[in-house]
C-alpha positions in Angstrom: 82.0 89.5 130.2 83.5 86.4 131.8 85.1 83.6 129.7 83.0 80.5 129.5 83.7 77.8 132.1 85.4 75.8 129.4 88.6 77.9 129.8 88.8 77.2 133.6 88.5 73.4 133.1 91.9 73.0 131.6 93.8 76.0 132.9 95.6 74.6 136.0 97.0 71.5 134.2 97.7 73.4 131.1 99.9 75.9 133.0 101.6 73.2 134.9 102.5 71.5 131.6 103.6 74.7 130.0 106.0 75.3 132.9 107.4 71.8 132.4 108.0 72.7 128.7 109.8 75.9 129.7 112.2 74.8 132.4 114.9 76.8 134.2 117.9 77.2 132.0 121.1 79.1 131.2 121.6 81.9 130.4 119.1 82.9 133.0 118.1 86.1 131.2 116.7 84.1 128.2 114.4 82.0 130.3 113.5 85.0 132.5 112.3 87.0 129.4 110.1 84.1 128.3 108.6 83.7 131.8 108.0 87.4 131.9 106.3 87.5 128.6 104.1 84.5 129.6 103.0 86.5 132.7 104.6 84.2 135.3 107.2 86.8 136.6 107.7 90.5 136.7 110.7 92.3 135.2 112.7 91.6 138.4 112.0 87.9 138.1 109.6 87.8 141.0 106.6 85.4 140.7 103.2 87.0 139.9 99.8 85.7 140.7 98.3 85.1 137.2 99.7 84.2 133.8 99.1 86.5 130.8 96.5 85.9 128.2 93.4 83.7 127.9 95.0 80.6 126.4 92.4 80.5 123.7 94.4 78.3 121.2 95.4 75.6 123.7 92.0 75.5 125.3 90.4 74.9 121.9 92.9 72.1 121.2 92.0 70.4 124.5 88.3 70.9 123.9 88.5 69.4 120.4 90.3 66.3 121.8 87.7 65.8 124.4 84.8 66.6 122.1 85.9 63.9 119.7 86.0 61.3 122.4 89.6 61.5 123.4 91.3 62.1 126.8 92.1 65.8 126.7 95.2 65.3 128.9 96.7 63.3 126.0 96.7 66.5 123.9 98.5 68.6 126.5 101.8 68.6 124.6 100.0 69.9 121.5 98.2 72.5 123.5 101.5 73.7 125.1 103.1 73.8 121.7 100.4 76.0 120.3 100.6 78.4 123.2 104.4 78.7 123.0 104.3 79.2 119.2 101.6 81.8 119.5 103.6 83.7 122.1 106.7 83.6 119.8 104.6 85.4 117.3 103.5 88.0 119.9 107.1 88.8 121.0 108.1 89.3 117.4 104.9 91.3 116.5 105.6 93.7 119.3 109.1 94.4 117.9 107.8 94.8 114.3 104.9 97.0 115.4 107.0 99.0 117.9 104.4 98.3 120.6 105.8 99.2 124.1 102.9 97.6 126.0 101.0 94.3 125.9 98.3 93.5 128.4 99.0 96.6 130.4 102.7 95.6 130.9 105.9 96.7 129.1 106.8 94.4 126.2 109.9 92.3 126.2 111.8 94.4 123.7 111.0 97.6 125.5 112.6 96.2 128.6 115.5 94.2 127.3 116.0 95.6 123.7 115.2 94.2 120.3 118.1 91.7 119.9 117.4 89.9 123.2 113.6 90.0 122.5 114.3 88.2 119.2 116.2 85.6 121.1 113.3 85.1 123.5 110.8 84.8 120.6 112.9 82.4 118.7 113.3 80.3 121.8 109.6 80.1 122.4 109.2 78.8 118.9 111.8 76.1 119.3 110.4 75.1 122.7 107.0 74.8 121.1 108.2 72.4 118.5 110.0 70.4 121.1 106.9 70.2 123.3 104.9 68.7 120.4 107.4 65.8 120.3 106.3 64.9 123.8 103.0 63.6 122.5 104.7 60.2 122.1 105.2 60.1 125.9 101.4 60.3 126.1 100.9 57.2 124.0 100.3 58.9 120.7 101.7 56.8 117.7 104.9 58.1 116.2 103.3 58.6 112.8 100.6 60.8 114.3 103.2 62.8 116.2 105.0 63.5 112.9 101.7 64.5 111.4 101.0 66.8 114.3 104.5 68.4 113.9 103.7 69.0 110.2 100.3 70.6 111.0 101.9 73.0 113.5 104.9 73.9 111.2 102.6 74.6 108.2 100.3 76.7 110.4 103.3 78.6 111.7 104.7 79.3 108.3 101.2 80.4 107.1 100.9 82.7 110.1 104.3 84.3 109.2 103.2 84.7 105.6 100.2 86.6 106.9 102.4 88.8 109.1 104.6 89.6 106.1 101.5 90.6 104.1 100.3 92.7 107.0 103.5 94.7 107.3 103.6 95.1 103.5 100.2 96.7 103.5 101.7 99.6 105.4 103.6 100.6 102.3 100.7 100.1 99.9 98.5 103.1 99.0 95.3 101.0 99.0 94.4 97.5 100.1 91.3 95.7 98.9 88.9 93.9 101.3 89.7 90.6 99.5 93.4 91.0 100.0 92.9 91.9 103.6 90.8 88.8 104.3 93.4 86.7 102.6 96.0 88.2 105.0 94.0 87.5 108.2 93.1 84.0 107.0 96.9 83.3 107.2 97.9 85.5 110.1 95.1 84.5 112.5 93.1 81.8 110.9 96.0 79.3 110.4 96.9 78.8 114.1 93.3 78.7 115.3 92.5 76.2 112.6 95.5 74.2 113.8 94.2 74.3 117.4 91.1 72.3 116.6 92.9 70.2 114.0 95.6 69.0 116.5 93.1 68.3 119.2 90.9 66.2 116.9 94.0 64.5 115.3 95.1 63.3 118.7 91.7 61.9 119.5 90.6 60.1 116.3 91.8 58.7 113.0 88.7 60.0 111.0 90.4 62.4 108.5 87.2 64.0 107.2 86.0 64.9 110.7 89.4 66.2 111.7 89.5 68.5 108.6 86.0 69.8 109.4 87.1 70.8 112.8 90.2 72.4 111.3 88.0 74.5 109.0 85.8 75.4 111.9 88.8 76.8 113.8 90.0 78.6 110.7 86.7 80.4 110.4 86.6 81.2 114.1 90.1 82.7 113.7 88.7 85.1 111.0 86.0 86.2 113.4 88.5 86.7 116.2 90.7 88.9 114.1 87.9 91.0 112.7 86.7 91.6 116.3 90.3 92.5 117.2 90.2 95.1 114.4 87.1 96.5 115.9 88.7 96.9 119.3 91.8 98.4 117.6 89.6 101.3 116.5 86.8 101.6 119.0 88.1 99.7 122.1 88.4 101.5 125.4 92.0 102.2 126.5 91.5 100.8 130.0 90.2 97.5 128.5 92.6 97.0 125.6 95.7 98.4 127.2 96.3 100.6 124.2 95.4 104.2 123.3 91.9 104.8 121.9 92.0 104.4 118.1 95.4 102.8 118.4 95.3 101.2 115.0 94.4 104.5 113.4 97.3 106.3 115.2 99.6 103.6 113.8 98.1 104.0 110.4 97.3 100.4 110.4 95.1 99.3 107.4 92.7 97.1 109.5 89.3 96.0 108.2 87.4 99.1 109.3 89.7 101.4 107.3 90.1 99.1 104.3 86.3 98.9 104.1 85.9 102.6 104.4 88.4 103.3 101.7 86.4 101.0 99.4 83.1 102.6 100.3 84.1 106.2 100.4 83.5 108.8 97.7 86.6 109.9 95.8 87.1 113.1 97.8 86.7 111.2 101.1 89.1 108.5 99.9 91.8 111.0 99.0 91.5 112.6 102.4 91.8 109.3 104.1 94.7 108.2 101.9 96.5 111.5 102.6 96.2 111.0 106.4 97.6 107.5 106.0 100.5 108.6 103.8 101.9 111.0 106.4 103.4 110.6 109.8 101.5 109.6 112.9 98.1 111.4 112.8 97.2 113.8 115.5 94.0 113.9 117.5 92.2 116.1 114.8 93.2 113.7 112.0 92.1 110.7 114.1 88.8 112.4 114.6 88.4 112.8 110.8 89.1 109.1 110.3 86.6 108.1 113.0 84.0 110.3 111.5 84.5 108.8 108.1 84.3 105.3 109.5 81.1 106.2 111.3 79.5 107.8 108.2 80.0 104.5 106.3 78.9 102.3 109.3 82.2 100.5 109.3 81.6 99.1 112.8 78.4 97.5 111.7 80.0 96.1 108.6 82.9 94.5 110.5 80.6 93.1 113.2 78.4 91.6 110.6 81.3 90.0 108.9 82.6 88.5 112.1 79.1 87.2 112.8 78.9 85.6 109.4 82.3 83.8 110.0 81.0 82.5 113.3 77.8 81.2 111.7 79.9 79.5 109.0 82.1 77.9 111.8 79.0 76.6 113.6 77.6 75.2 110.3 80.9 73.3 109.8 80.7 72.1 113.4 77.1 70.8 112.7 78.6 68.2 110.4 80.9 66.8 113.1 79.7 64.1 115.4 80.2 65.5 119.0 78.3 65.5 122.2 75.6 68.2 122.6 77.4 69.5 125.7 80.6 70.1 123.7 78.6 71.8 120.9 77.1 74.2 123.5 80.5 75.0 124.9 81.8 75.9 121.5 78.8 78.1 120.8 79.5 79.9 124.1 83.2 80.5 123.1 82.0 81.8 119.7 79.5 84.2 121.3 82.2 85.4 123.7 84.6 86.1 120.8 81.9 88.3 119.1 81.3 90.3 122.3 84.7 90.3 123.9 86.2 93.6 125.0 89.7 92.4 126.2 
């Protein structure tokens, strides 16, 4: 499935602005690692044709600014900040999860080691915060720039809280669906909520409308993460870039497993918990987990939950005064997130 045309509208200028926010610097290795992670270079520092990722968060930021009647180019510093902060989290997530590949390429830590990858991730975070300050160059009032920095920093802290909870779940015997949803509301919902929040904030001074868009983005983030959990179990390796049932092999307590543990009979639950309390499961054990998930229709449960969050986001958007074209574009993005396979 192709991304909606919305993504293509901003891509060229967004990447140009991102490159200006991540200049050449010394030591060369530090900036080379960041450019590599962003998909601009290969590991030898040679330019590559396309950047990595779909730029969902900055695209939604620019869309929100335009949808609320602003000039989307004014929000480019905020969009760049969101993308850099998001990529800081990915570099660190890869280290914490010991993932050796991302988007079919070796991860930064697997090429240059964990200490240098931490430096690259930290630098992406700081460059993101510096990029936000450049809103003033675009005519945004200083007070609003400060507010935008606060929104981004609070979202970043909330995202890290979610990551801390997620890692902590690995050592817990059982995790409730409620606790899991709280975790993803922080880990994924916060930054997506900030994406719409920041775009609207740049465009207007209407606080109730801005907050509605923020809630809309937050709900979309929950749907995005739930769909990601589905792909982590059932996604094809040639599409996701990870082994089939990668989250099961890592014993990750994602929503399909958390739900199955709650729905399973006592004997099934004990078997599942036993598999998740040992080392990396083999193919036979992965098969057992997949069979249990299927028997409790975990896929359908997760997809329905994602659908409900999208419907809630659209209901929130219905309360915002935007052009019909912008509304249709958001609906197309929401539909894409529910059906995506990347």
